[in-house]
N, C-alpha and C positions, 0 to 999 in steps of 0.2 A: 210295329211292322217294319220300321226303319232298321231296327236291330236285326230282324230276320234276314234282311237283304244284305247285311254287312257282317260277315262271320267274325272279323277281327273285333268289331265293336261289341258283338254279342259275347265273345269270349272275355273281353275286358269287363263287361258288365257283370258276368258271372263271377269273375275273380273278385271284383269290388264287393259284391254281395257277400261272398264267402269270407273275405277279409274283415268286413264289417261285423259279421257274426262272430268270428274268432276274437276280434278286438273287444266286443261287448262282453263275451264270456270271460276273457282274461281280466279285463278292467274291473269287472264286478267282484272278482276274487282276489284282487291285489291292492285294494284301497289301503293306504297306510303302510304298505310293505313293498320292498324293492324286489326281493326274491322269495318265492314261496314254493314249497312242495305241494303235491296233490295226492289224492287217494289212489292215483295210478303211479306206482313206485318210480317208473322211469321218466315221468313227465314232470317238468318244472315250469313255472311261470316267472316272468320278470316284468318290472314296471319302472320307468324312469320319467320324471316330470321336468327334467332340465338337461341341457347339454352338459356333458361331463368331460373331465380330463381322462386320459388313458388310465385304466385300472388293471393291475397285474392279475392274471388268473391262469389256472391250469385247465385247459380245455380238454375234456374227455372225448372219446369217440361219440359223436352226436350230430344231430341235425337241428339247426336253429332257424325258426321262422319269426319274422317280425310282421305282426298284423297291422301295426300302425307306427309311424316314425321311421327313423333310419339309424343304424349303428354301423360300426366298423370294428374289425379285429385286426390288430397289428402283430405280425410275426416277422421278426428280423426287420428288414427295411421294406417289407411289403405290406400293403393295406388291402383289406378285403371288406369293402362296403356292402352292406346288405339291407334290403328294404322289402316291401310287399311283393316286389317282382323277382327277388332272388333269395334263395335259402343259402345258409352257410353249412357246410358239411366238413367234419373233421374225422379222420380215420385213425389218428394216433393221439396219445396224451401229449399235448403241445403247450409249452409255456408261451403265453401271449399277453397282449394288453387289449382290453375291451373299452370302447369309447362310444358314447351316444352323441350323434351329430345332428339329430333333429328330434326335438321333444319340447313340450310345454305343459304346465299344469292343466290347461284346457284340453290339450290333445297329447296325452302322454305317449311315450314310446312303450308299447306293450308287445309281448311275444312269448314264445314257448321254446323250451329245449326238450328234445326227446333223445335219451341216451340210446345209442345204437347197440344192438345185440349181434355181434359178429357171428355167433353160432347160428342165428336165424338166417343171416345172409348166406353163410356157407351151406346151410340146409336147403335154402331156396335154389341155390345154384346147382346143388347135387340132385335134388328131387324134382326140380321144376322144368328140366329140359331147356334151360335158357341158353341162348346163343351167346358166346363170348363176344364182348364188344371189339370192334375192329381196331379202334385207336388205343394208344397207350395213355395211361394217366400221366398228368404232369408230376413234377418231382415233389412238390410240397405235400405235406400231410393235411392240408386245408385247401378248400376251394369254394367257389360260388356256383350254384346251379339254378336253372330256370324253374320257377314255380309253375306247376301245371294244375289244371282243375281237378283231375283225379286225386292228386296228392292233397290238395286243400280239402276236398270232400272227405277223404279218409281222416284227416286231422279233425274236421268238424264233428264227425261221428265219434271220434275218441273223446273230444271235449263234451259232447252231449251226454256221455255216460256219467259225468260228474253231477248232473242234475238228478240222476237215478242210479246211485252207486251200487245197488244190490247186484246187478249183472256184471260188475267190473271184473271179478275174478274169471268169469267165463268169456266175456266178449272182448275185454281190453287186449288180451294176447292175440286174438284173431285180427283185430284192427291194426295192432302194432305190426303184425306179420304182413298185412297188406301194405302198410306204409313202407316197410323194408322192400317189399316187392316193387312198389312205385319208384323207390329210389334206384332200384336195379334197372328200371325202365327209363331213368332220367339221363340227362347228359353227363352225370357223374358216375355212370355204371362202371367205367373202366377203373376208377379209383377203388370202388368197393370190391370188384373182382380181384384186384391186385393185393389188397390187404388181407384177404382170406385165402389166397392161393398158397397151398403148402409149399414151402421152400422158396417163396418169392423174397426179394430183397426187403420189401416193405414188411412182410411178416417177421423176418429175422430182426429188423430194427425194432419192431413192436416188442419182440421178446427181450431185446436189450433194454428198452425203456422200462418194461415190467421189472427187470432185475434191478435197475437203477433206483426205481421208486421204493423198492423194498430195502435196498442196501445202501441208500444214499450216505449214511454216516460211516461207511466202511471205506478204506483206501481204495482208489480206483486203479486197477491195473488193466490197461487197454488190451494187452495180449490175452489175459485170462477172459475178459469179456468177449473178445472176438472169437476165442475158442468155444465159448459157451454157445454161440449162435452160428458156429461153423462158417465164419468169414475171416478173411485176412484183415490185419489191422488197417491197411490202407483202404480196403473196401468198406470196412466199418466206418471209418472217418468220413469217407466220401458220401456214402448213402445216408448216414446219420445227419450230416449237415444239409444234404439236399432236402430231406424230409422235415427237419425241425428248425433249420437256420441256426443251429448250434452244433458244437462238437460235443462228444459224450461228457468231457470234463466240464464244459460250460453248463450242460444240462444238469449234471450232478450239483454244481455250484448253485444253480438257480433253485433246485430243490432244497438244498441245505439252508440257503439264506431265507427262503420263504417259510420253512419250518421254524427256523430260529425266530423269525418275526412273529409267527403264531404263538410260540412259547412265551415270548416276552409280552405280547399283547393280551393273550387269553389266560396264560398260566402264571403270569407275573414273575417270570425268571429274569434275573439280571443278565446283561449282555454276555459276560464271561461264561456264566453257567449255560446259557443257550448255545453259545459258540461251541463249548466242549461237547454238549449233548448231541449236536448235529455233525460232529466229526472234525471240527477245527482244533488244531493244537496250539495255535497262536491267536489270542484275543485281538492283538493289534492287526493281524492280517484279516481277521473276521471283520473288524471295524472298517478297514479300508474297502474291502470288497462289498460290504453292506452299503456303505456310502455311495459307491459307484453305481450300484443297482437301484437304490431307493432315493438317492439325492440328498441324504442327510445321515449323520452318524446314528447308530442304534438308539441311544438314549433320547436324542432330540426328536427322532422320527416317531418313536413310541409315545412320547409325551404329546406330540402334535396330534397323533391319531386318537389318543384317549380324550382329547378335548372335542372331538367331532362326534356327531350322532352315531350310535352303534351301527346302524345300517350301512354307513359309509366307511367304517374302519375295520372291516373284516379282513383278516390276513389270509393270503393264499386261497382266494376264491377258487372253487372247483367246478363252477358252472359258468358257461360263457354268457354272463349277463352284464 
């Protein structure tokens, strides 16, 4: 009865119950694993049982919920801490560093990642008669949003499908569509409108990122890249840095170095071979830039990673876990 007379406490109790249900569902499916896929293609789980140092990752357009524990994402000199009260949303492919700041074996940090489908967002805006948000999105391609009960309930229904997978092909897309709708109703609506609006600066930078991801090993000519997305070179530099905290050249370098790290770690290439394969002409320049990014020369870094457990030595993670 006390809760009925106090709306804030009632909402908090509802959220706590939903978070506990999500945490149980995720924890039961991640025992002994840090990151795992699910039978719902766009849905991934993560689990960490200890505080971690920042780990480099490429964050795809996605929404990340922590059901238990606390994490933060580092982009440039900005930190985005998220916990059961705040979700993390990313509207572009962003190089970042992920760090767990609250976790233990008894109470692990567990959560989920749902990759965003920008086509669904565009369709909801076009077909749903939604009112454009009055405010503009902030400049970065990443932000924190407030968790709501409707959003948590939709995620719980999505996870419930894992207990009865037969309806997943039919029901999962419907629930995922609802989740995208709930995000468009959240305090991060302006960000989502901006990224799918034809001709917006964010959409053009997204196209530039797509080109860089495919052509990272090719020489980068800023004038040509700017022409591809119909921007001036100065505007490209300005908006690219605003959204990613990097210049296009720094973004390409990050992609090259992380791919070289993956080649050395997973395909056992030597440093020179990996450097040439990702587009470097000078192994010594590659070694210097690799050391600046990862804190050690290539050979020493890879030898150190190979001594660690497999789950902690993956190069170029592509999910924000």
